[in-house]
C-alpha positions in Angstrom: 0.1 0.2 -0.2 3.1 2.6 0.4 3.9 1.9 -3.0 0.3 3.1 -4.0 0.5 6.1 -1.6 3.6 7.1 -3.3 2.0 6.7 -6.6 -1.0 8.7 -5.7 1.2 11.7 -3.9 3.1 11.8 -7.5 -0.5 11.9 -8.8 -1.2 15.1 -7.0 1.9 16.8 -7.8 1.5 15.8 -11.4 -1.7 17.2 -11.5 -0.7 20.5 -9.9 1.8 21.0 -13.0 -1.0 19.9 -15.3 -3.3 22.3 -14.5 -5.0 23.9 -17.7 -8.6 25.3 -18.4 -11.5 23.1 -17.0 -13.8 21.3 -19.6 -16.7 23.4 -20.3 -19.2 20.5 -21.3 -20.7 19.4 -17.9 -22.0 15.9 -18.3 -23.5 13.6 -15.6 -25.0 10.1 -14.9 -28.5 9.8 -15.3 -30.8 8.3 -12.3 -30.8 4.8 -13.7 -27.0 4.7 -14.0 -26.1 6.3 -11.0 -28.3 3.9 -9.1 -26.7 1.1 -11.2 -23.1 2.3 -10.9 -22.9 5.4 -8.0 -21.3 4.8 -4.8 -18.1 3.6 -3.2 -15.5 1.4 -4.5 -12.4 0.6 -2.2 -9.3 -1.3 -2.4 -10.3 -2.4 1.4 -13.8 -1.6 2.1 -13.5 -2.7 5.6 -10.9 -0.2 5.9 -11.4 3.6 6.1 -8.2 4.6 5.3 -8.2 2.2 2.3 -7.7 4.3 -1.4 -11.3 4.5 -2.6 -13.4 5.9 -5.8 -16.8 7.8 -5.1 -18.7 7.9 -8.2 -21.4 10.6 -8.3 -23.8 11.8 -10.8 -21.3 14.4 -11.7 -17.7 12.9 -10.9 -15.2 10.3 -10.4 -13.6 11.3 -7.1 -10.2 9.2 -6.5 -9.0 9.6 -2.8 -6.4 8.4 -0.5 -6.6 10.4 2.8 -6.7 13.9 2.3 -5.5 13.6 -1.5 -8.1 13.8 -4.2 -8.2 13.6 -7.7 -11.6 14.3 -9.4 -12.6 14.1 -13.0 -16.0 15.6 -14.0 -18.0 15.5 -17.0 -18.8 12.1 -16.5 -20.6 9.7 -18.8 -21.3 5.9 -18.7 -20.2 4.1 -22.1 -21.5 0.5 -21.9 -21.0 0.3 -25.8 -17.2 1.4 -24.8 -15.7 -1.4 -27.5 -17.9 -0.2 -29.9 -18.9 -2.9 -32.4 -16.0 -5.5 -31.1 -17.3 -8.2 -28.5 -16.7 -6.9 -25.2 -13.9 -8.6 -22.8 -15.4 -11.0 -20.3 -16.5 -9.4 -17.0 -16.9 -5.7 -18.6 -19.5 -3.7 -17.5 -19.0 -0.1 -18.2 -17.0 2.6 -18.5 -17.1 5.7 -16.5 -15.3 8.8 -18.8 -14.7 11.5 -17.0 -11.9 14.7 -17.6 -9.5 16.0 -15.3 -8.2 20.0 -15.6 -6.3 20.3 -19.2 -9.0 17.5 -21.0 -7.2 14.7 -20.0 -9.1 11.8 -19.5 -9.8 9.7 -16.1 -11.2 6.3 -16.9 -12.9 3.9 -14.0 -13.4 0.9 -16.2 -15.9 -1.4 -14.4 -15.7 -5.2 -14.4 -17.1 -7.9 -12.7 -15.6 -11.2 -11.2 -16.7 -13.8 -8.7 -16.4 -11.7 -6.1 -18.8 -8.6 -7.7 -18.0 -5.4 -9.2 -14.8 -3.5 -9.3 -13.4 -0.6 -10.8 -9.8 -0.3 -12.6 -8.4 3.0 -13.3 -7.0 4.3 -16.6 -6.6 7.3 -19.0 -4.5 9.6 -20.7 -0.9 8.7 -20.8 -0.1 11.2 -18.3 -3.0 10.5 -16.0 -1.8 6.6 -15.8 1.8 8.1 -15.2 0.8 10.5 -12.6 -1.4 7.6 -10.6 1.4 5.4 -10.4 0.4 2.2 -8.9 -3.2 3.0 -8.2 -3.8 2.1 -12.1 -2.9 -1.7 -11.0 -5.3 -1.8 -7.5 -9.2 -3.3 -7.4 -11.3 -1.0 -6.4 -14.2 -3.5 -5.0 -17.8 -2.4 -4.7 -18.4 -1.5 -0.9 -22.3 -2.1 -1.3 -22.7 -5.7 -0.7 -26.4 -5.7 -1.6 -25.5 -4.5 -5.1 -22.8 -6.7 -5.2 -25.3 -9.4 -4.5 -27.5 -8.7 -7.2 -24.7 -8.7 -9.8 -23.6 -11.9 -8.7 -27.0 -13.2 -9.2 -27.1 -11.9 -12.2 -24.3 -13.4 -13.5 -25.2 -16.8 -12.2 -28.5 -16.4 -14.4 -27.0 -15.5 -17.6 -24.8 -18.3 -17.3 -27.6 -20.6 -17.0 -29.6 -18.9 -19.7 -26.5 -19.5 -22.0 -26.4 -22.9 -21.1 -29.8 -23.6 -21.8 -29.7 -21.7 -24.9 -26.5 -23.7 -26.0 -28.5 -27.0 -25.4 -31.8 -25.7 -27.2 -29.9 -24.9 -29.8 -28.0 -28.1 -30.3 -31.7 -30.0 -29.9 -33.0 -27.4 -32.7 -30.1 -27.9 -35.0 -30.8 -31.7 -35.3 -34.8 -31.2 -35.4 -37.6 -30.5 -37.6 -36.9 -26.7 -37.4 -33.2 -26.8 -38.5 -33.9 -29.3 -41.4 -36.8 -26.7 -42.9 -35.2 -23.6 -42.2 -32.0 -24.9 -43.8 -33.7 -25.8 -47.1 -35.8 -22.9 -47.2 -32.9 -20.6 -46.6 -31.7 -21.1 -50.3 -29.0 -18.9 -51.6 -29.0 -16.7 -48.6 -27.5 -19.6 -46.9 -24.3 -18.1 -48.2 -24.6 -15.3 -45.4 -22.8 -16.8 -42.4 -25.1 -15.1 -39.9 -28.1 -16.5 -41.6 -26.7 -19.9 -41.6 -25.1 -20.1 -38.0 -28.4 -19.2 -36.6 -30.3 -22.5 -37.9 -30.5 -24.0 -34.8 -31.9 -20.7 -32.8 -33.6 -17.7 -33.8 -34.7 -15.7 -30.7 -38.2 -15.8 -29.6 -39.0 -19.1 -31.2 -41.5 -19.9 -28.6 -44.0 -17.3 -29.5 -47.2 -18.1 -31.4 -48.9 -16.0 -34.0 -52.0 -16.9 -36.2 -52.3 -16.4 -40.1 -55.7 -17.4 -41.1 -56.2 -19.5 -38.8 -52.8 -21.1 -39.1 -50.5 -21.5 -36.1 -46.9 -20.3 -36.6 -43.9 -20.3 -34.1 -42.5 -17.0 -34.5 -38.7 -15.7 -34.5 -36.3 -13.1 -34.9 -32.7 -12.3 -35.1 -30.0 -10.3 -36.7 -26.3 -9.9 -37.5 -24.2 -9.4 -34.5 -23.1 -5.3 -34.1 -24.9 -4.6 -37.2 -28.4 -5.3 -36.5 -30.1 -2.5 -38.3 -28.8 -3.4 -41.4 -28.8 -7.2 -41.5 -31.8 -8.9 -39.6 -34.6 -11.0 -40.3 -38.1 -12.4 -39.1 -39.0 -16.2 -39.3 -42.0 -18.2 -39.0 -42.3 -21.9 -38.6 -45.5 -24.1 -38.9 -44.2 -27.3 -37.1 -47.5 -29.1 -38.4 -46.7 -28.4 -41.8 -43.0 -28.7 -41.5 -42.6 -25.3 -43.5 -40.5 -22.6 -42.5 -40.9 -18.9 -44.0 -39.1 -15.6 -43.4 -38.1 -12.2 -44.5 -34.4 -11.6 -44.2 -32.6 -7.9 -44.8 -29.2 -8.2 -45.8 -27.1 -4.8 -46.3 -30.6 -3.1 -46.1 -32.0 -5.1 -48.9 -35.1 -7.0 -48.0 -35.9 -10.5 -49.6 -38.4 -13.3 -48.6 -37.3 -17.3 -48.4 -39.1 -20.1 -48.1 -42.0 -18.7 -50.7 -44.7 -17.2 -48.4 -48.1 -17.2 -49.4 -49.4 -13.4 -49.5 -50.9 -13.6 -46.4 -47.9 -14.6 -44.9 -45.9 -12.3 -46.3 -47.8 -9.7 -45.3 -47.6 -10.8 -41.5 -43.8 -11.3 -42.0 -43.9 -7.4 -43.0 -45.9 -6.8 -40.2 -43.7 -8.2 -37.7 -40.1 -7.2 -39.5 -41.9 -3.4 -38.9 -42.7 -4.2 -35.2 -39.4 -5.9 -34.4 -36.6 -4.0 -35.9 -38.1 -0.5 -37.2 -40.7 0.5 -34.6 -39.5 3.7 -32.7 -36.7 4.3 -35.0 
C-alpha cells in the first residue's frame, strides 16, 4: 500500500503542473446509471483509510486520505468497445476529464467477488496515478454486489440452456426446414449459423387460422442493416421468412401473400418500431 500511496502523491504533484482550463461540457450520469454504478469502491472496503473511488452523478473522485483527484464531465459508456465483443466481465466505462481535458476512466468489471473498478486514462494520467492503476477498487455496496453476482449466475444458466436448445433445434425439424427454405441466403454466415436458434421462437402468431412459431435474429453488431424474422409451422413442416441483408429485403421459403404480409408486419414491429 505504501507504493500505491507514493503513486497517488505523485499524481497530486503531477496534476498541480498539468493544471489547464477545465472542460466546459458538463456531463453527468442519469438516474438509472447512478443507481446502477454510483457509490463507493475501495481497495479494502473494511478499512476507512483505504484508497477509494466515489462515483457521484457528476464526478469520479479518487481519494486517499486528504488527497483527491476529481474527474468531471462524467459519462457512462456500456458500448465502450464499439462493435467489438467486449472482454469477459466488462460492465461499463465511466468516462471523465480532469483539468486540461485529460481523460480519467473508471473501467468497471465483475468477477466472482462482484463489481470492481480499475483506473485508466490518458498516458499522463496513468503515469501520475502510478501504482493505483493496478489496484482493484471493489464495490462497497454488498447488496448490489450480490445482485450482480445473482445476475451473473442467471446469465450463465440462460447461456447453458440456450446452447442446449440450439443443439436440439439444429437436429430437429426446424433446423431441417429452415436450411431448406433459406436457399441462396445460406451464403450469409450469420443467417446460416442461426439455423438452430432464432430468438423468441416460442412465441405463436395466427395467420388465416394457422399457427406459426415466430422468431427473429440479426447479425451481431450490425443489427439495423442485417436482420430477419421467421415463421415456423411445425404441423406443416414449413418455414417462411423475411431477411434484410445490407438493407436489401428478400423473402425465403416462398411465403404465400397472407404470410408475407404478416412477415412485413412483424419485421416492422421488431426492427423499425420507434426508430
